[in-house]
N, C-alpha and C positions, 0 to 999 in steps of 0.2 A: 463910457460904454457902461449900460446898464443890463440888467437880465428880464426879460419876461416867463414868469412863472403861470404856467393854468392846469387846474387842477379837475379832474374828472369827477362832477355829480354824482348823486346818487339817480340820476336819470338818464345817464353815459353823454352827458354834452361838456366840454371842458371849458370853465369859467376863468379868465383872466381876470386877478383882483389885485392890485398894487399897492393896495393898503397896509399891506403886509412884508414891504419891500423895502429896504433902506437902500436906495442906491448912492447916497454920501458919502457914507464911511467906509464901509466891508462889502458892499455889492452881496447882499445876500438878501434871504426871502424868508423869515419864519412864521409859520400860521400858528395858533394857536390851535389846539384839541377842540376848543368848544366851537372854536368858527367853520370846521370839520365836520362835526356828530351833529350841532345843534339842529332841532329839529324844525326851527323857525329860521335857522340859515339857508345860505345859496347852497351848499354842497350835499346838505343830511346824510352824510356815510354813515351806515351802521355800524356798530359795535364788530372789532375784529376783522374789519374789511381792509383792503391793500390799499394805501394813499397814493392812487395814480395820476403822475404829473406830468408835463414835459416842459422844457425849458428853451427859451430862445435868449441870442444876446444882438445888441444892439452896438453901434458905434458909429463914428462919423460916414464910415462908409454904405452905412445899413442894416438892415436887419437881417439874422439869420434865418435859416428854415427852425421848427421844432423840432425839439430829439425826438427820436424814439421813444413811446410810453415806457416808462420803468415797469419789470418784472417783479422785481423784490423790493422788500424797504419796512417802511414801517405801517403798521397797524394802527388802526382808528381804536383807544383808549379811552374811559373815562373817569372819573370817580367812582368807589363801589359804591353799591347798591346796600341799603340797612339790611343788616344780618336778620334773619329770618327767624331763627332759633335764641329763644332766651338763654342767658347763661345756667348752666348746672351746677349742682352740689354735688361734691365728690364724698360722701359717707364716710370710705374707707379712711382720707386722709385729713377730715374736722375731727375736732375735738370741742369741748366746751368752750376754750377761750381762742379757738379758730375756725375756719369757716376755708376750706377748696372749694375754690370756684374753676370752672371749666367754661372757656368762652369757644362754642361751637367752632369747628374750622370752615374758613370761609377760602375754597380751594382758590391758588394763586392762577392766573391766565382767563377763569372761567369769567361768564358773563356779571355772576354777582360782584367779581373781584374787579370789576372794567374791562376786565380782558388783559391787566396785569396784574403783577405780583404783589401779593402782601406785603408792607415792608413793617405793618406794626398791629397790635391787637391792643384798643385803650380800654381798662377797666375803669369804672367807677363806680362809687358806695355813697349812699347818703350818710355814712357813717352813724347809722342806726338812729336817726332822727329826722323829721323833716322831709322837705322836697326838692331838697338844694343838694346835687350831687356834687363830689370831688374826685380826682384823678387817685386812680390807686396805681396806675401800672399804663406808660405806654404813649402818654400826650407827649410832654416834654422831653422822654426817651425812647428811641425807638424799642418795641419788646415784639417778640416770635415767641414766646413761650406763651403758650395757650392756657396753660393751668396754673392759678397763684392762689397762695395761702395767705388769707386777711384775717390780722390779728383783730378782737372781736372782745368784747364785752359778755360774760354769760349770760344767757338769758334775754338778752337785746334780741330786738328782728331789725334786721339789714335788708335794703335794698340794692340792690346792683343795675348794671347796664354796659353795654359795651359797642363800641364800634370796630370798625377793619380803617386803615389806608393803606393805600398806594401810592407812586412817585407824583401824582396828580391831586392827593388831598386825601382827607377823613371820607368816610362814606356819607349819603346823603341825611341819615339819620340814626339814631339810636337803635338798637335790637328794644324789644320787649323788656319792661322790667321784672325781676327774678326775685323774691322775698326769700331770706331765710333766715331762722333762729339760730342762735349762738349756743347750740346744746348737742349733745352725744343723743343720738338713738339710742334707746334703750334696747 
């Protein structure tokens, strides 16, 4: 026995694509989100649209009719877009040896979030010199706290950037870099 799955494309045509079905071990089909929402792909489904599908089974007696089209289920999601705002310095929490950085919120389930929940904010710094950036937080361990206190050397200038992550991965790019001097405003 095996299954045929057909998915409705953005042009309202149902397409059967057996490449994503495993008919040997578990009788299952698994479509990567990128195959469904790619502008160059067969389906071209827009963000947050319902994935509409039908199933038919085949065995030694023949093939069944396709099922009714689902009316609930999974929505198209993608990796987040690059944050549009750069990191912000929180003056009230900064000192001569620490800079308080806020990463502006990317609202979960929004288009910027790729239609999914944000699972981490990844802040990086150049550690006060050069163009190489290093993780401050949020890459190796998921971090939803958007305000981070970074220990700094007084008088040194630091660059910061951030990106966000959802269940499909990190944003397509980093935010614009922000530059702050480790000093207290007079």
